[in-house]
N, C-alpha and C positions, 0 to 999 in steps of 0.2 A: 456418449454422443459422438457424432462424426462431423467433420468439417468439409466433407465432400471428397476426401481422400484418406488413405490410411496414414496414421500419425507416424509410425515408426518410433524409434527410441529418441530421436532428436525432438520430434513433436511432443512426445510424452514428457520429456524434461522441460520443454518450454511451457507446456500446459501446467505442470506442477509448480514451476517457478512463478508463473503468472498468478496462480492462486496464492502462493506465499506472499508475493508483492501486494496483491489486493488486501490480504489480511494485515500486512504491515501498514498499508495506507489507512485501513480502518482503525488500527491501533493509534496511529499518529493523529487522526481526525478526532478520535475520542479524547485523547490527551489535550488537544488544542481547545476543544469545546468545554472540557472540564475546567481548564484554566480560565476560560472566559466566564464560566458560571460561578466559580469560586476564586476570585483573584487573590484573596488572602492566603489560600493554600498553595497557590502557584509560586509564591515567593520562596517556598522551601525547596522547590525543584531547581535543577540546574538548567533545564531548557527553558525556552520562552514560547509564547503562543505563536509567534511568527515562525519560529524554528519548527515547531510541531506542524503548523499548517503547510509549510514548504515541504516538510518530510512527507506529509500525506499526499500532496500533489505529485511529488517526484515518484513515490512508490506506485501511485495509481498510473502514472505515465509509463513506468516500466512494466507494469502489469498489462497494459494495453499493447505495448510493443511486443511483449513476449507472446501474448495471445495471437497477435497478427502473424508471428513467425511460426506458430504451431500448425 
């Protein structure tokens, strides 16, 4: 796909990293929702639901910023 101009290598790297950050955000979101669904299993983990939720938000924000730079 195209964003109205040729990406070049910097745009390609930003696009690839944006996809990676969106995947990390999804990973954190699933971990947070899983901890909410089964709180007894969450006690065995080192992270918390709030920590995973903030990780999901930060990763999604970085993904948006990188896609804006692409």
